[in-house]
SEKEMI-782841 format. One line per field, with one value per residue (C-alpha): residue number from 1; x, y, z. Coordinates in pm, 1 decimal, m for minus. Example, Ala and Ser with C-alpha at 12.3 -4.5 7.8 and 13.67 -1.06 7.14 Angstrom:
% residues 2
nr: 1_2
x: 1230.0_1367.0
y: m450.0_m106.0
z: 780.0_714.0
% end
This chain:
% residues 491
nr: 1_2_3_4_5_6_7_8_9_10_11_12_13_14_15_16_17_18_19_20_21_22_23_24_25_26_27_28_29_30_31_32_33_34_35_36_37_38_39_40_41_42_43_44_45_46_47_48_49_50_51_52_53_54_55_56_57_58_59_60_61_62_63_64_65_66_67_68_69_70_71_72_73_74_75_76_77_78_79_80_81_82_83_84_85_86_87_88_89_90_91_92_93_94_95_96_97_98_99_100_101_102_103_104_105_106_107_108_109_110_111_112_113_114_115_116_117_118_119_120_121_122_123_124_125_126_127_128_129_130_131_132_133_134_135_136_137_138_139_140_141_142_143_144_145_146_147_148_149_150_151_152_153_154_155_156_157_158_159_160_161_162_163_164_165_166_167_168_169_170_171_172_173_174_175_176_177_178_179_180_181_182_183_184_185_186_187_188_189_190_191_192_193_194_195_196_197_198_199_200_201_202_203_204_205_206_207_208_209_210_211_212_213_214_215_216_217_218_219_220_221_222_223_224_225_226_227_228_229_230_231_232_233_234_235_236_237_238_239_240_241_242_243_244_245_246_247_248_249_250_251_252_253_254_255_256_257_258_259_260_261_262_263_264_265_266_267_268_269_270_271_272_273_274_275_276_277_278_279_280_281_282_283_284_285_286_287_288_289_290_291_292_293_294_295_296_297_298_299_300_301_302_303_304_305_306_307_308_309_310_311_312_313_314_315_316_317_318_319_320_321_322_323_324_325_326_327_328_329_330_331_332_333_334_335_336_337_338_339_340_341_342_343_344_345_346_347_348_349_350_351_352_353_354_355_356_357_358_359_360_361_362_363_364_365_366_367_368_369_370_371_372_373_374_375_376_377_378_379_380_381_382_383_384_385_386_387_388_389_390_391_392_393_394_395_396_397_398_399_400_401_402_403_404_405_406_407_408_409_410_411_412_413_414_415_416_417_418_419_420_421_422_423_424_425_426_427_428_429_430_431_432_433_434_435_436_437_438_439_440_441_442_443_444_445_446_447_448_449_450_451_452_453_454_455_456_457_458_459_460_461_462_463_464_465_466_467_468_469_470_471_472_473_474_475_476_477_478_479_480_481_482_483_484_485_486_487_488_489_490_491
x: 28885.7_28719.9_28526.7_28399.7_28291.8_28107.5_27936.6_27822.4_27695.4_27504.9_27351.8_27243.9_27082.3_26889.0_26803.1_26650.0_26473.0_26126.0_26203.8_26365.2_26068.4_25820.1_26014.3_26054.7_25686.3_25586.7_25826.2_25698.3_25336.5_25399.5_25547.2_25244.1_25008.1_25197.1_25208.0_24834.9_24758.6_24962.9_24858.1_24505.7_24292.2_23916.9_23764.9_23569.5_23202.1_23245.0_22956.6_22718.7_22893.0_22704.1_22832.6_22640.4_22812.1_22997.3_23213.1_23325.8_23646.9_23913.6_23995.9_23951.1_23583.5_23582.3_23880.0_23719.1_23380.4_23539.3_23725.6_23424.5_23177.4_23412.5_23544.6_23252.3_23284.7_22909.0_22911.0_23081.1_23232.9_23381.1_23607.5_23674.3_23959.8_24070.8_24434.5_24684.3_24882.1_25050.4_25413.0_25725.5_25785.7_25464.1_25598.6_25876.3_25735.3_25976.6_25863.2_25499.2_25529.5_25682.4_25443.0_25144.6_25031.2_25132.7_24840.6_24931.2_24857.6_24666.9_24347.9_24521.5_24200.1_24203.8_23945.6_23783.8_23932.0_23846.3_23709.2_23801.4_24117.9_24410.1_24551.0_24903.9_24815.0_24840.5_24507.5_24362.5_24334.3_24450.9_24525.3_24294.0_24502.0_24301.9_24453.1_24408.1_24525.4_24428.9_24412.1_24307.5_24421.7_24561.8_24858.1_24911.3_24831.5_25074.8_24972.3_24860.0_24610.9_24340.0_23973.8_23705.6_23589.2_23318.3_23082.1_23129.5_22979.9_22708.3_22614.7_22587.9_22356.0_22139.9_22131.6_22044.7_21822.4_22034.1_22191.8_22433.2_22649.4_22699.5_23062.3_23007.7_22854.8_23131.4_23421.9_23418.1_23468.6_23766.7_23919.3_23846.1_24011.9_24342.1_24666.1_24777.4_25136.5_25129.3_25201.3_24883.1_24819.1_24475.9_24239.5_23950.8_24024.1_24258.3_24268.8_24557.8_24425.7_24299.6_24444.3_24531.1_24884.3_24916.2_25267.5_25504.5_25778.1_26141.2_26251.1_26067.3_26283.9_26178.1_25873.4_25951.8_25994.3_25644.4_25491.2_25679.8_25566.3_25207.2_25248.6_25388.2_25070.2_24851.2_24777.9_24794.8_24953.2_24639.8_24541.4_24356.2_24183.4_24025.2_23773.4_23923.1_23977.3_24226.7_24588.3_24932.2_25050.9_25288.4_25148.7_25044.0_25082.7_24956.5_25300.5_25416.4_25787.9_25847.6_25671.4_25333.5_25043.0_24747.9_24415.9_24565.0_24801.4_24535.5_24228.9_24291.9_24621.7_24515.8_24198.0_24349.0_24367.0_23992.9_23824.3_23500.8_23671.3_23765.9_23977.5_24014.6_24280.6_24269.1_23890.0_23745.0_23372.7_23181.3_22821.5_22587.8_22325.3_21961.5_21651.7_21304.9_21237.6_21569.5_21723.2_22096.8_22157.8_22530.7_22797.1_22973.6_23351.4_23648.3_23951.5_24250.0_24060.2_23754.5_23411.0_23250.4_22899.5_22872.7_22566.4_22499.0_22234.9_22229.1_22390.6_22616.0_22819.8_22960.4_23276.0_23457.2_23536.9_23434.7_23481.1_23433.4_23103.5_22894.3_23065.7_22959.0_22608.1_22547.4_22694.4_22438.6_22146.4_22121.9_22144.1_21995.1_21768.0_21823.3_22200.9_22190.5_21976.3_22221.3_22494.7_22257.4_22215.0_21867.9_21769.3_21675.3_21645.0_21614.1_21832.1_21916.2_22170.7_22414.5_22739.1_22619.3_22723.7_23094.1_23310.8_23687.3_23916.0_24095.5_24448.7_24704.9_25083.1_25260.2_25637.8_25923.1_25996.7_26375.5_26567.9_26901.3_26979.2_27041.6_26748.5_26519.9_26569.8_26741.1_26743.1_27063.8_27245.4_27085.2_26982.0_27296.5_27396.7_27403.8_27035.6_26954.1_27142.0_26993.4_26638.4_26692.6_26844.5_26677.1_26378.5_26492.2_26634.5_26516.7_26357.0_26120.0_25989.9_25664.5_25767.4_25525.9_25652.0_25343.5_24980.4_24763.5_24394.8_24247.5_23936.3_23876.3_23668.0_23380.8_23434.2_23353.8_23636.5_23514.1_23482.0_23799.3_23762.4_24135.0_24402.1_24777.0_25040.8_25398.2_25665.4_26024.2_26171.4_26464.3_26527.1_26725.1_26814.2_26529.6_26257.5_26066.0_26038.7_25921.0_25670.6_25536.3_25499.4_25337.6_25088.1_25046.3_25173.6_25345.3_25712.9_25835.3_25622.4_25754.5_26110.6_26062.2_25929.7_26228.0_26522.3_26672.9_26686.3_26872.1_27038.3_26862.9_26694.0_26322.5_25975.9_25643.5_25292.3_24990.4_24670.0_24341.3_23984.6_23846.6_23479.5_23430.3_23089.0_23159.0_22985.4_23080.1_22980.0_23090.4_22919.7_22970.6_23187.9_23015.5_22852.8_23193.7_23300.8_23665.3_23614.1_23712.1_23423.0_23404.2_23520.7_23428.3_23487.9_23408.7_23675.0_23597.5_23264.6_23124.1_23289.5_23291.1_23568.0_23806.2_23723.4_23816.0_24150.2_24240.2_24120.5
y: m7322.9_m7066.2_m6925.5_m7272.9_m7331.5_m6998.9_m7081.3_m7418.9_m7262.1_m6998.0_m7259.5_m7468.8_m7177.6_m7037.0_m7373.8_m7459.7_m7126.5_m7278.5_m7547.7_m7297.7_m7062.1_m7343.3_m7466.9_m7116.2_m7040.3_m7358.0_m7277.8_m6922.7_m7037.5_m7294.5_m7023.8_m6802.4_m7082.8_m7169.9_m6803.7_m6761.1_m7079.4_m6957.8_m6592.3_m6572.6_m6857.6_m6878.5_m6660.3_m6835.2_m6806.2_m6767.4_m7012.4_m6754.6_m6445.7_m6222.5_m5977.4_m5733.2_m5861.6_m6184.6_m6180.6_m6513.5_m6480.3_m6207.6_m6176.5_m5879.2_m5833.9_m5941.2_m5724.1_m5409.0_m5484.8_m5551.2_m5221.5_m5018.0_m5170.1_m5127.6_m4777.4_m4588.2_m4782.5_m4842.8_m5209.1_m5513.7_m5707.0_m6057.0_m6145.4_m6517.1_m6639.4_m6999.0_m6897.9_m6683.2_m6366.0_m6294.3_m6408.5_m6218.7_m6464.8_m6329.6_m5972.0_m6027.0_m5980.1_m6223.1_m6502.9_m6459.5_m6756.4_m6978.8_m6940.5_m7132.5_m7482.9_m7455.8_m7580.3_m7341.3_m7036.2_m7174.2_m7381.7_m7593.0_m7649.9_m7848.7_m7880.9_m8207.3_m8361.9_m8147.9_m8297.8_m8021.6_m7875.6_m7924.6_m8210.8_m8110.1_m8135.0_m8438.0_m8621.7_m8319.3_m8141.8_m7783.8_m7614.4_m7335.4_m7127.9_m6942.8_m6755.1_m6885.1_m6603.2_m6253.1_m6080.3_m6387.1_m6421.2_m6066.7_m6240.3_m6485.2_m6299.6_m6125.5_m5783.1_m5651.1_m5368.2_m5382.1_m5294.9_m5441.5_m5288.9_m5019.9_m5245.2_m5516.9_m5286.4_m5154.9_m5515.4_m5593.0_m5294.7_m5428.3_m5783.8_m5673.3_m5380.3_m5171.0_m4861.0_m4827.6_m5089.6_m4871.5_m4780.7_m4407.6_m4480.5_m4712.2_m4503.6_m4261.6_m4559.8_m4685.0_m4338.1_m4320.4_m4659.7_m4567.4_m4401.3_m4393.1_m4338.7_m4549.4_m4508.1_m4314.6_m4024.7_m3875.8_m3691.8_m3819.7_m4188.2_m4216.7_m4110.4_m4015.0_m4039.0_m4396.0_m4688.9_m4903.7_m4845.9_m4855.0_m4811.0_m4910.6_m5172.7_m5062.2_m5352.0_m5414.7_m5590.5_m5525.1_m5321.3_m5058.6_m5334.2_m5456.1_m5110.6_m5054.0_m5388.4_m5292.3_m4958.2_m5134.8_m5343.6_m5036.7_m5056.4_m4743.7_m4720.1_m4688.0_m4686.4_m5016.3_m4861.8_m4576.7_m4611.6_m4944.2_m5023.2_m5232.9_m5137.9_m5236.8_m5088.1_m5117.8_m5251.1_m5083.4_m5298.2_m5309.8_m5246.8_m5038.0_m4964.9_m5236.1_m5497.2_m5659.4_m5450.1_m5665.8_m5584.9_m5696.5_m5397.3_m5147.7_m5260.4_m5524.7_m5423.1_m5058.7_m5183.0_m5447.5_m5210.1_m5132.6_m5273.1_m5338.8_m5561.2_m5916.9_m6107.7_m6483.9_m6647.8_m7023.5_m7022.2_m7271.3_m7197.2_m7522.1_m7407.4_m7108.7_m7156.1_m7088.8_m7043.6_m7187.7_m6910.9_m6987.4_m6658.6_m6673.8_m6644.2_m6717.1_m6968.9_m7276.0_m7276.2_m7490.1_m7317.6_m7468.6_m7793.7_m7628.9_m7621.7_m7280.7_m7145.8_m6768.8_m6555.1_m6235.2_m5982.9_m5811.5_m6003.9_m6289.9_m6170.5_m6445.4_m6336.9_m6667.5_m6628.7_m6781.1_m7134.2_m7096.3_m6906.8_m7153.5_m7441.8_m7309.3_m7219.4_m7573.0_m7728.8_m7518.9_m7647.6_m7352.0_m7448.1_m7681.7_m7912.4_m8220.9_m8189.7_m8136.4_m8447.1_m8648.4_m8584.8_m8636.4_m8270.7_m8155.1_m7863.2_m7555.3_m7312.0_m7437.4_m7197.4_m7362.7_m7095.5_m7160.6_m7294.8_m7252.3_m7019.7_m7053.8_m6850.4_m6836.5_m6660.9_m6959.2_m6896.2_m7049.6_m7004.3_m6919.3_m6948.6_m6962.3_m6698.6_m6718.8_m6389.3_m6310.6_m6048.8_m6075.8_m5856.3_m6099.4_m6218.1_m6553.2_m6640.7_m6846.9_m6561.0_m6242.3_m6317.4_m6263.8_m6241.9_m5866.6_m5886.1_m5994.5_m5697.5_m5461.6_m5562.3_m5576.5_m5227.8_m5037.4_m5248.4_m5256.3_m5504.1_m5846.4_m5946.2_m5649.1_m5790.0_m5983.6_m6167.7_m5944.3_m5648.7_m5558.7_m5627.9_m5604.0_m5595.5_m5676.5_m5829.1_m6128.2_m6109.7_m6225.5_m5948.1_m5580.8_m5325.1_m5139.3_m5460.2_m5660.9_m6036.5_m6119.1_m6020.0_m6072.7_m6094.4_m6034.2_m6239.2_m6173.0_m6477.4_m6667.8_m7041.6_m7139.9_m7501.3_m7563.4_m7362.0_m7680.4_m7765.0_m7415.8_m7385.7_m7733.7_m7653.5_m7314.3_m7422.0_m7787.2_m7907.3_m8236.9_m8173.3_m8407.6_m8229.8_m7886.3_m8018.7_m8154.3_m7814.4_m7608.8_m7850.8_m7740.9_m7378.0_m7377.9_m7044.1_m6879.5_m6543.5_m6577.6_m6431.3_m6590.3_m6456.0_m6570.7_m6521.0_m6509.9_m6534.4_m6251.6_m6305.8_m6684.0_m6826.8_m7164.0_m7208.8_m7449.2_m7529.1_m7582.6_m7870.7_m8072.6_m8380.5_m8491.4_m8350.2_m8340.0_m7972.9_m8080.5_m8239.1_m7994.5_m7912.7_m8033.2_m7745.5_m7793.0_m7482.8_m7678.7_m7494.0_m7476.3_m7653.6_m7370.2_m7394.5_m7015.3_m6993.9_m7202.1_m6991.8_m6677.7_m6823.3_m6940.2_m6625.7
z: 5434.0_5663.3_5366.5_5284.3_5644.4_5654.8_5324.8_5458.6_5781.8_5585.9_5355.5_5655.9_5838.3_5546.6_5394.3_5730.7_5775.3_5744.5_6002.8_6240.0_6208.2_6275.3_6581.8_6721.3_6665.1_6850.0_7137.2_7177.3_7158.0_7430.8_7654.7_7590.2_7684.9_8004.2_8106.1_8049.2_8241.0_8538.0_8546.2_8405.1_8540.7_8496.3_8766.5_9040.5_8966.4_8590.9_8543.4_8687.9_8554.1_8313.8_8057.3_7845.0_7531.3_7459.6_7146.8_7002.9_6802.1_6820.2_6451.2_6220.9_6312.3_6676.5_6768.7_6629.7_6788.2_7129.2_7113.5_7006.3_7252.9_7549.4_7477.9_7638.4_7964.0_7993.8_7880.2_8025.4_7735.6_7720.1_7425.9_7380.0_7158.5_7099.4_7052.4_7239.3_7178.1_6841.8_6819.2_6718.5_6433.6_6280.4_6289.7_6033.7_5680.2_5514.5_5745.4_5640.0_5405.1_5673.3_5967.0_5833.4_5926.8_6291.3_6505.1_6787.2_6568.8_6267.6_6261.3_5992.3_5801.3_5478.6_5206.1_5109.0_4790.0_4488.0_4166.7_3922.6_4072.4_4313.3_4104.8_4206.4_4576.0_4795.6_4763.2_4574.0_4909.7_4968.3_5303.5_5419.5_5665.4_5929.7_6222.4_6575.3_6804.1_6913.0_6577.4_6380.0_6021.4_6024.0_6195.8_5906.7_5584.8_5348.6_5479.1_5138.3_5190.9_4929.3_4957.4_4738.3_4413.9_4453.9_4260.7_4524.5_4785.0_4556.0_4478.4_4850.9_4889.0_4607.4_4745.8_5099.7_5010.4_5248.4_5089.4_5381.6_5207.8_4898.5_4835.0_4882.1_5223.4_5348.1_5212.0_5511.5_5744.2_5542.6_5569.9_5942.6_5984.5_5815.9_5910.3_5550.1_5432.6_5117.5_4748.4_4666.6_4910.5_4851.8_5083.5_4874.0_4930.1_5229.6_5593.4_5821.1_6175.2_6214.4_6409.0_6105.3_5980.4_5600.2_5460.0_5181.5_5188.4_5210.8_4989.5_4661.4_4401.9_4042.8_4140.0_3876.4_3616.7_3699.5_3659.5_3333.4_3193.0_3269.2_3094.0_2785.8_2780.1_2810.6_3185.9_3398.9_3742.4_3955.4_4321.2_4379.3_4679.5_4485.6_4201.0_4111.6_3744.3_3551.5_3618.0_3745.7_4074.8_4368.8_4694.3_5014.8_5325.4_5681.9_5828.1_6121.7_6157.5_5895.5_6109.1_6062.5_6182.8_6284.6_6446.6_6779.1_6763.6_6663.9_6857.0_7124.5_7281.6_7344.5_7515.6_7745.5_8041.9_8031.5_8340.3_8150.9_7888.6_7977.8_7727.9_7761.9_7551.7_7479.2_7523.9_7275.1_7236.1_7189.1_7171.2_7163.4_7432.3_7335.3_7549.7_7483.7_7227.7_7054.4_7168.6_7235.6_7608.9_7626.6_7532.3_7663.0_7626.9_7727.6_7873.4_8049.9_8098.4_8255.3_8095.2_8149.3_8085.4_8064.6_7990.6_7797.9_7901.8_7561.2_7275.6_7177.9_6880.2_6661.0_6478.0_6442.2_6072.7_5742.1_5876.2_6249.4_6247.1_6040.8_6220.9_6560.8_6445.3_6322.9_6636.9_6827.2_6621.1_6384.3_6018.0_5753.6_5952.6_5735.5_5761.2_6139.1_6182.4_5970.9_6231.0_6525.4_6624.9_6719.3_6492.8_6693.6_6403.9_6046.9_5844.7_5510.7_5415.0_5701.2_5554.5_5195.8_4910.7_4997.3_4759.2_4729.9_4481.4_4333.6_4203.5_3969.1_3993.2_3667.3_3627.9_3671.6_3410.6_3389.9_3370.5_3207.1_3472.2_3848.2_3949.4_4130.6_4487.4_4549.1_4916.6_4910.4_4735.1_4863.1_5223.2_5427.8_5790.2_5744.9_5648.2_6003.8_6149.6_5891.1_5977.9_6355.0_6368.8_6084.1_5982.4_5619.2_5372.8_5253.1_5583.0_5551.1_5219.3_5190.6_4867.4_4672.6_4467.0_4269.2_4190.3_3885.0_3805.1_3468.1_3320.7_3100.5_2783.8_3004.7_3259.4_3314.0_3264.3_3575.2_3779.9_3711.8_3748.7_3739.5_3991.2_3951.8_4225.5_4114.2_4297.5_4177.5_4350.5_4201.5_4227.6_4536.1_4626.8_4871.4_4698.8_4615.6_4984.6_5082.4_4796.6_4869.1_5238.5_5178.8_4914.2_5016.1_4678.4_4606.8_4677.4_4403.4_4145.9_4242.8_4236.3_3883.9_3786.4_3909.8_3935.4_3601.1_3712.1_4045.4_4122.3_3828.2_3863.6_3800.5_3841.2_3933.1_3891.8_4090.4_3893.2_4085.8_3968.6_4179.7_4089.7_4079.1_4002.5_4166.0_4499.3_4774.8_5130.9_5488.8_5667.5_5983.2_5989.4_6309.8_6622.9_6795.9_6822.7_6799.0_6457.6_6184.2_5949.1_5589.8_5368.5_5004.1_4788.7_4470.5_4272.4_3898.2_3940.2_3727.6_3380.8_3351.9_3611.6_3401.2_3094.7_3287.4_3398.9_3048.3_2869.1
% end
């Protein structure tokens, strides 16, 4: 009887892992907010306060810029972030699939209904997770460390007419950035003395099977962060001591004691303020119920992300004039390109591929109470896993062998009783559809593969829903609007 009770308790805990993680994340975020409200109020006179630089958004770009501008001590820098500190639930790699869609730490954006895709989603709408905390989306992603293809950078140099963007010119900065201890040590392509921790996972089920399968198909085991070509390879991750490493850890936290850097959490920027010559003079933000105007003597630096930056520009009167007028915003600067040319690497999930062996990971079978102790004390075991055990790059018949247009993510995850709920929650899919898909395979070992179109030709847009800064923008990636993208995925 005691064994049965323990089994039921285990099933309840791990079947409810997503709910527990969400509740704990919300609880910790509420504590963070209350602490910040009590200990870090808006300073008296903020309305008249001036900084040399104001940085809007503390994600992957804003964090680095704030660190670099403040390190000499000669500039006064203000960093404004709509969210709070990162949470411990975001540190655990295995929970990376369970921390999305929480409005305390995620903007919880959604696309508009799609015409050519997302048919398995509720209302043809897919979530667009974006981090809302110090560190931005580096607190929510799956921690895979992968640079772009050299031809991506060379193409940027060609488009901009600026040779500084060429791969050979940016490579030294990647090396300077890294503290690399991954699968592919190389002085030519990797650095050892930077702030960004790059490591391997301690737990990678079936990784060797993935590499071997690639070799059988003629693919080499290659470093995706070198001269990238087609290949199958294990993953490097932004991990430190088996925990998530985000830009908060590497760039914001070490700088918090600098007297010339002011960091305001929970500061929602509503508008960029312009003078009569349409030069940015500062911003207006809302924090702890107080509306604040703050000015910059040198620059306002907008680093609010793919969605947040064009949204804020248009709210400030910078963007396509006709569109701004349609939502009753006076155009200050007519810039037709703001919010246009949106690109996203659309993906399709293939599987489950059912196995005859017990090599994949089934949560209800393989995640045990001892796993909690193992991770808490040694940082190893299933909780140190990100769900991903390998990656692949290849090219379609329409692509370039030296510029792969297809990426594969290998997920050796077996079918556990509540997988349909977790997959539906993570991807935004219809739960009933996912259940129909996997219900015949409960407790079976399995693999999944996510296939991405890495070079889509479809182009979408981000536009305003209204002039209200608290209305989420309209995100329309227009997936598969270019027929070539579907041909690449089918090829």
